[in-house]
C-alpha positions in Angstrom: 80.2 159.1 174.1 78.8 160.0 170.8 79.5 163.5 169.9 78.2 165.2 166.9 79.9 163.8 163.7 82.1 161.4 165.6 81.7 157.7 166.1 83.6 155.7 168.8 85.0 152.3 167.9 85.8 149.9 170.8 89.0 147.9 170.5 92.1 148.4 168.5 90.7 147.8 165.1 89.8 151.0 163.4 87.2 151.1 160.7 88.7 150.6 157.2 88.1 153.4 154.8 86.5 152.3 151.6 88.5 153.9 148.8 88.4 152.5 145.3 91.4 153.6 143.4 89.8 152.6 140.1 86.8 154.9 140.6 88.8 157.9 141.4 91.6 157.7 138.7 90.5 157.7 135.1 93.7 156.1 133.8 93.5 153.2 136.2 89.8 152.8 135.4 90.6 152.6 131.7 93.4 150.1 132.3 91.0 147.9 134.3 88.4 148.1 131.6 91.1 147.2 129.0 92.2 144.2 130.9 88.7 142.9 131.4 87.9 143.5 127.8 91.1 141.7 126.8 90.1 138.6 128.9 86.6 138.6 127.3 88.1 138.9 123.8 90.6 136.0 124.6 87.8 133.8 125.8 85.7 134.7 122.7 88.7 133.8 120.4 89.2 130.5 122.2 85.5 129.7 122.0 85.5 130.5 118.2 88.6 128.4 117.7 87.0 125.5 119.5 83.8 125.7 117.4 85.9 125.9 114.3 88.0 122.9 115.3 84.8 120.9 116.0 83.3 121.9 112.7 86.6 120.9 110.9 86.6 117.5 112.6 83.0 116.9 111.5 83.8 118.0 108.0 86.8 115.6 107.9 84.7 112.8 109.1 82.1 113.4 106.4 84.8 113.7 103.8 86.2 110.3 104.8 82.8 108.7 104.8 82.1 110.1 101.3 85.4 108.8 100.0 84.8 105.3 101.4 81.3 105.3 100.0 82.7 106.3 96.6 85.2 103.5 96.7 82.6 101.0 97.7 80.4 102.0 94.8 83.3 101.7 92.4 84.1 98.2 93.7 80.5 97.2 93.5 80.5 98.2 89.8 83.6 96.1 89.2 82.1 93.2 91.0 78.9 93.4 88.9 81.0 93.5 85.7 83.0 90.4 86.8 79.8 88.6 87.8 78.2 89.3 84.5 81.3 88.2 82.6 81.4 85.0 84.8 77.8 84.2 84.0 78.4 84.8 80.2 81.5 82.5 80.4 79.4 79.8 82.2 76.8 80.0 79.5 79.5 79.7 76.8 81.0 76.7 78.5 77.6 75.0 78.8 76.7 75.6 75.1 80.1 74.5 73.8 80.4 71.4 75.9 79.5 68.3 73.8 80.0 65.0 75.5 80.4 63.1 72.3 83.2 65.5 71.2 84.9 65.1 74.6 84.7 61.3 74.3 86.2 61.4 70.8 89.1 63.7 71.9 89.8 61.5 74.9 90.0 58.3 72.8 91.8 59.6 69.8 94.2 62.3 71.1 94.8 61.1 74.7 94.6 57.4 74.1 92.0 56.8 76.8 89.6 53.8 76.8 86.7 52.7 78.8 87.7 50.5 81.8 86.9 46.8 81.8 84.6 45.2 84.4 87.7 43.8 86.2 89.2 47.3 86.5 86.2 48.8 88.3 86.4 48.8 92.1 83.4 49.8 94.1 84.0 51.5 97.5 81.5 51.6 100.2 81.2 55.1 101.7 79.5 55.3 105.1 76.8 57.9 105.2 77.6 60.4 108.0 74.9 62.9 107.1 73.0 63.6 110.3 72.0 66.5 112.4 72.4 66.8 116.1 69.4 68.3 117.8 69.3 69.4 121.4 65.9 69.4 122.8 65.5 71.3 126.1 63.8 69.5 128.8 60.7 71.6 129.2 59.6 70.0 132.4 63.1 70.6 134.1 63.1 74.3 133.0 59.6 74.9 134.3 60.3 73.3 137.7 63.9 74.3 138.1 65.4 77.5 139.4 67.6 79.9 137.4 70.9 78.2 138.4 69.7 74.8 137.2 68.5 76.3 133.9 71.9 77.9 133.4 73.7 74.6 134.1 71.4 72.7 131.7 72.0 75.2 128.9 75.7 75.1 129.5 75.7 71.3 129.4 73.8 71.4 126.1 76.2 73.9 124.7 79.2 71.6 125.7 77.5 68.6 124.0 77.8 70.4 120.7 81.6 70.1 120.8 81.7 66.4 121.6 
């Protein structure tokens, strides 16, 4: 069935002709190239804007960090000045404090006097200065499993609040 220059196709589907409109027509080819170039340019602009925005965000962050660091340094200087002034005032107080002068002012100006032995009352203050130590049971921790270790530690922690 093959004749010279002809090809027979079985069935109802004829072979599709491959015809590219964009290859044949120069105007359409130029429009296609313009559209693809426009898409590439748009992507490039968006990418540049994204990089610019990221750079701007980083610069803002560093500006804020620099500003806060400057404020911290200023406050540290003020703190040092106040500390130095405080220590100078403390030294002045210690040098100008004379116990005999204080006693004389208290007796003459304020009318104070030393208490008699009958006016002195002694109060007994119980000494509550102690430290609570929790000593872990080394033998229990070595022999016990993980759950018992956890329970022992939790019980020791709760004993602190008793």
